[in-house]
N, C-alpha and C positions, 0 to 999 in steps of 0.2 A: 504494500500500500504506500502511496506517495502523498505528499502534502502540497497543497497549492502554494507555489512559491510567491504568489502575490501577497501572502500574509507576512512575508519577511521583508523588512525594509533594509536596504543595503546600509543605511545609517545605524542600524542596531544589530549588525553582525560584527562581533568583536572576537578576534582570534588571538589565542595565546597571550592573554593578559596576566598581569601580576596584581593580585589583590590579596590582602592579608586575612580577611575574614568575611563573613556574610554581610555585615553592615557596609563594608567598603564595596562589596559586590553589588548589593542592592542600590547603593548610592550611585555607582557608576551606570548601572542599567537604567535607573530612574532618570538620571541626567540626560541620557540619550533619548529615552522615550518621551520625556517632557519637551526636549528641544524639537522633536518631531511631532508634537501635539498629539501623541498617542494616549497619554494618561494625564490626569489632572493632579492638582496639588496634594490631594489626600492619598495618592497611590502608594508612596513610599511607606508611610506609617501603616497603611492597610496590608501591604504585602509582608511586612515584617511580622505584624500581629498574626496574620493567617499562617505564616510559615511556622511560627512558634506553637500555635495550637494544632495545626494540621500539617505535619512535616511532609516534604515531597522528595526526599532523597531516595534514590534507588541504586542498589549495587547490582550491576548487570553481570550476566554470565561472562561477558567479554573481559570482566575485571575493571571496567571503567565505571566510575560513579557518576550519575547524572542527577539533576534536580529539575523539577518542573513547577516552580512556584507560580501561583495565580491568586487572584482575589476577586472580589465582587465586581460585577459589571459597572456599578455606579462610579468607579474610579477610572473607567476607560472611555476615551473619546472616539477611538476607532480601532477596529480589529487589527491586531498585529502580534507577531511573535518575535521576541528578542532572543538573540543567541550570544553566548560567550563561552569560549574555551579558555582554560586556565593553565598556565605553566606549572603551577604547584597546586595540588588539590586543597580545598577547604572543607571543613567539617559541616555536614548537615545531619539532622536526625533522619533515620530510615522512615519511609512512609509507613504509617500504621504502627509505629513503635515510639515509646517515650524514652527508651534507653539505648537502642542500637544506633550506631553512628555509621555514616557513609563518607568516604573521602571523595568529594565531587570534583570532577575535571571539566564537566560541561553542564551548562544551564540553559534551558529553554524556558523563557519567561512568557507566560500566556497572558495576553491582553485581549480579551474577547468580551464584546458587549452583550452577549446573550449566554446565560448559564448553560443551556443545553449544548452550545458549541464547545464548551470546555470538555465535556465528557467525550464528544466525538473526537476532538483533537487529542485528548489523552489516549484514546484507543489507537488512533493513527500513530502516535509517537511510540506507544508500546510495541506496535508491529515493527517499527524501525529498530527499536532497542533490542528486539529479539534476533536481529541480524548482526552478529559480531563483526563481520567485515565492514558493514555499513557504519557501525559505531566507530570502528577504528578509522575509517576514511573520513568521517565527520570530524573526529578529534584531530587528525593530522592536517585537515584542511587549513589553508592559509589565504585562500582567495575567495572573494564574495561570489564570483561567477561559478567557481567549482562547487562551492557550498550549495548554491541555488540549483545547480544541475543535479547534484546528489540528492537533494531533498525533494525535488519535484518529479 
């Protein structure tokens, strides 16, 4: 299953970034998303709160940790997915767990205006995450064109 590449703005595809923690990661993504009028001023606080209460880290069979943070549609101005790969992993809590940790190297941040679209997108991403070679290719990607070709 592929994802509509129109949902990915080239301005919010960030490759092999250095961030120290989740706060810095979310601030970086929020800055790019706000600059492109994807999210409103309440987004950063909402995404942090939701991640704390409903963790989104996943440890994939490929050995790569990913996170798919998202929040309520009221903080979103237009449908978009942001992506960031990290040089060094940062710690997220495992989805569905209060204690397990995941060392995350890639983040897909979902900014969707309709709640039902989030579930569809999560299912599409899970299909991609089940393909170890695809996950490896996405992580190694350093070009926006290559990323968009892989994802669509």
